[in-house]
N, C-alpha and C positions, 0 to 999 in steps of 0.2 A: 312582821314586816318583810316583804320580799326584798331580796338583795338585787339591785339593778345590775345589768351587765356592765362590766368594766371594759371600756374601750380606750386604747391608747392611739395617739395620732403619730403617723410617720411624718418626717420633715416634708414640707411642701415641695413639689417639683416645680422648677422654673421652666416655663415654656414660652418660646418666642416664635413668631412667624416672620419670614423674610420674603419680601416681594421686590422685584426689580420693575421699574416703570420709566417710560420715556417722559421726562419731566416737562417736555415741550407740549404735551397734550393739553388741550384747552379745558377738559373736564377736571374736576377735583377728585382726588383719590377717595375711595370709599372709606379708608381709614380715617380721614378727616371728617367726612360727612356723617359717619355713624358714631362718632365720639362726642357726646353731648355736654358733659359736665367737666369743663377744663379749668384746672386750678392754677397752672403756671405754664408760661411759654418761654423757652430759652432759645437763644441763637448763639452758635459758635462760628465765628468768622475768621478763619486763618488768613494771614497775609493781607489784612485789611487795615488801612490807615484811617480813612474817612468813611464813616457809616452814612449811607444815603439817607436823606430825610424821610423818604417814603418807608424805609424799613422800621423807623421808629414811630412815625405818625400813624401807620396802619394799625398799630396795637394801642398806642397811648391815647388816641383821640376817640371820643364817644365810647369809652369803656366803663363809665360809672355804672354801678349796680346798686341795689337797694336791699337792706335788711328789714324785715318786718317781723315783729315779735307776736307770739301767741295767736297764730292764725287758726281759725276754724276751718277744717277741711271742707265742710259743706259750702263754704264761700267760694271754693275753687271750682265748683260746678255751677256757679251762678250763670245763668244764660247770657246776661249782659257781659260778664267777664269773658266767657268763651267766645262770643261773637266779636268782641273788640280786640282781644289779645291772643287767643289761641288760633282762631281761624284767619286772622289777618296778621301778617308778619310772622315772627318766630318768638315764642316765649320759652324761656328756660327757668325752671324753679326747682330749688333743692333745699331739703332740710339740712340745717347745720347743728353741730354740737350734739348729735345723736350718733351712737355707735351702731353700725348697720347689723352687727351680729347679735346684739343684745337689746336693742331698742326698736321701737316703731319708727318708720321713716316714710316720707312723702316726697314725690318729685313729679314734675310735669316736663316731658321731653319736648323739643321743638317740633316733633312730629305730631304733637297733640295728644299724647297718652298720659293719663294720670296714673301713677304707680303708687300703690300702698304696699309697703313691706311690713308685715304685721306679725307680732307674737301670736301664738295659737289662741290664747284666751281672748284677745281683742278681736281676732278674726272670727271666732265662733260667735261672739256677741253681735258682730256687725251683720251677719246674715247675707253677705254678698258672695257671688261666685268667685272662686280663686283657685290657685294651684299650690300644692305643697312646694316649699323652697327646693330648688335644684340641689342645694347643699345639705338639706336635711334628710339624710339618708336613712336614719334609724327611727327617730322618735317623733318626727313631725312637730317640731316646736315653732316653725315659722311658715307663713303662707304669703303669697303675693297676689294682689288684686290689680288687674290692669283694665283701665276704662278708656275707651276711645272717645275722647271729647269731640272729635270731628264727625262722629257717626251721625247720619241723618236721623236715626231712631233715638238718639240721645237728646231729647228736647222736652221742655215742660209739657205735661199732658200725656206723654207716652209712658207706658207702664214701667219700662226699664228705668227711665229717668226718675220718675216719682219714687220708685222703690229705693233707688240709690240715694236720692236726696233725704228721704225719711231715715234710712239706715245711718247715714253720716251725721244727720242733725240730732237724732234722738238716741242713738246707741253708741256713738263714738264721741266722747267728751274731751279727749286729749287735744291740746293745742300745740302748734309747732312754731319754732323760730325758723324762718326761711330766708334765703337770698333769692332774688329774682332779677332777671334782665330781659328786656324786650327789644327786639329789632323790628322797627316799624316797616310796613310794606313800601312806604315811599318817604322821601325826604321832608315832606310837609308835616309829617306827624312827629311828635316829640317822644323819644324813648321814656321820658319821665312820666308819661301818661299813665303807665301801669302803677307807679308810685302814688299818683294822685287818686287813682281808683281806690286803693287801699286806705289812703288817708281820709277820704270822704266817708269811709265806713268805720271811722274812729280807731283805726289801727295806728300803733306807733311805727313810724317809717324813718329809717336812717339811711342817709346817702353814704355809700362806701366807695373808696378809691383803691385802685391797684397800687402796689408798691413796685419800685423799679431799682435794680442794681446793675452796675456795669463795672467790669474788671478788664484790665488790659495786661496781658503777659508779654514780656519782651524776650527776644532771643530764645525761642521755645522749639523743642523738637516735637514734631507731630507725626503720626503714622500716615502712610499712604494707603489709600483704599484702592486696590487693583483687583483684577480678576483672579490673580494668583494668591493674594493675601488672605489672611484669616478674618472673616467677618466678626467672629467671636472676640478676637483680641482687639480689633478696632473698636467695637462697641463697648467693650470693657473699659478701654482707655477713655472713650468719650463719656461713659457713665461716671467715671471718677471725676472728669472735668465738670460735668453737670452738677455733681454733688457738692463740690468744693468751690466752684467758680474759678478755680485756677489749679495748676499742678505744681506750684512752687510757693514757698513762703507761707505755708499754712500750718498753724499750730493746732488745728482742730482734729486732725486725723493723721496718725503716723503712717497709715497705709498710703495716703495721698502723698506725703512727703517722700516716701521711698519708692513710689511707683516708677517703673521703667517703661519708656515708650517702646512698643513692639516694633519689630521690623516687618516690612521695609518702612523707612521713615525719611523725613527731610527736615531741615532747619529753616525756620521762617523768622522774619524780623519781629512779628508780633501777632498775637491772637486776641480778638475782641470777644468778650463774653457778655451777653445781655440777658437779663431775666426779668420778666414781669410776673407778679403774683397777685391773684385776686379771683375773679369769676369771669370766665370768657366763654362767649357763645361760639358755636361752630362757625358762624359767619365771620367773627373776628379772627378766628384761626385761619379761615379761608383767605381773608385779606392778607394775613401774614405769609401764608403759603405763596400767594400770587406775587407778593412783593419780593420775596427772596428768590423766587423763580426768575423774575425779571432781572434781578441783580446778577444772578449767576450767568444768565444768557448773554450778558454784555461784558462779563469779566472772564474771558476764556483762559486766563492764566492762573486762576484760582485752583488750588489742589482739590478743594471741596468746601461746602458750607453745610451746617447741620441745623435743623429745626427740631427741638424736643418739646413735646407737650405732655404734661403730667395731669392725670385726672384726680378727682377727689377720692380719697381712700374710703370714705363712707358713703359713696353714691350707691343707690340701690341697683343701678345698671352700669355697665361699662361700655360695651360695643352694641349699638342698637338697643334692643330690649333684652339683651342677654344679662341675666342676673349676675350681680357682683358680690363678692365676699371679701371681707377684710381678713378673716382668720387665716385662710390658706396663703395669703400673700399681701393683698391690698393694693398691689401695684397694677394700675391700668394706665399705661403710658405708651407713647410711640415716638420714634425718631425717624426723621426723613433726612437722608444725606444726599445733597445735590452735587452732581459732578458735571462740570461744563461740557465735557466731551463724551460722556457716557450716561447710561441710565441712572436715575436716582435709585436709592435703596431704602425701602421702608421696612422698619422693624417694629413689630407690635409685641408688647408684653401681654400674654394671655394667662398668666399664672392665677389671677384672681377668678378665672372662670373654671378652674379645676376643682373637682370635688376633693375633700380631704381623704387621705388614705388611712385605713384603719388596720390595726392588728390586735389580736387578743393575747 
């Protein structure tokens, strides 16, 4: 028996991108638009006594989503399903409880791409065109199949569609537990229509609700984000706050308890921390972005406000259609810090897009 090469992995490199942006612009940052599978949304609001209703309702209203068990992948290319939910409005669908680095995974992005992240054996049985995983540098154990459901050529009767449907129905027997959310193209359509479609096909459908937590910290020292201050130290402080929900009175993490606010800093009467956890579409995050932008624009005395969005660790993609890996880091998140009298700062975590580093 041949001895395989023995490879060791170096510790993953943490990589972040920083962008400054005029938050008064009417368009939405590409960071928000290209991040499809959002697991939690957090707001850090210094020097805020009363939280505007709009900041809460923009996230908490119409954010139910659905869990559907044991879904056949070939049903996801049903022409009726594509016409009703993929081509109209925005559909977000993601496999849950599968590990992206060791299991098969399925997703549909709001841009209408069906993504199959497959182990080599299942990919080879399927017989569809795909590419070797970006992270599979040595032994080709994983492949990615991307199907544009919006393509005019992807329709019943066309060779590509019929070949894909036959492959998925006859050669791919695995079923997936998924979560799904649909943003209709207009208010007259109900978001639950997608759940009804699966229910009519005898699937078990479960309504899911987000969870919400709120903490208030009084008499707290916070860092000031200025042109001269260190972005790294500021975001490290903010990251500790997002992890714990507070920077005092925490018994869960000694590091949090002993963390010292970096300079320059200021003392504020209180800091509000709000976090929603569930499954959020990019439209829902956009609503949150617009609400906090509006709040900051009329509260000129605020030092800053922060919006933090965390993606699913086991999503097959992170930014756009860029492949995501859990092993190298798993973090696919971004933070937007709004400053009333200066540009906002957008910080993206790109660690999960890095290939693992090897040494022999």
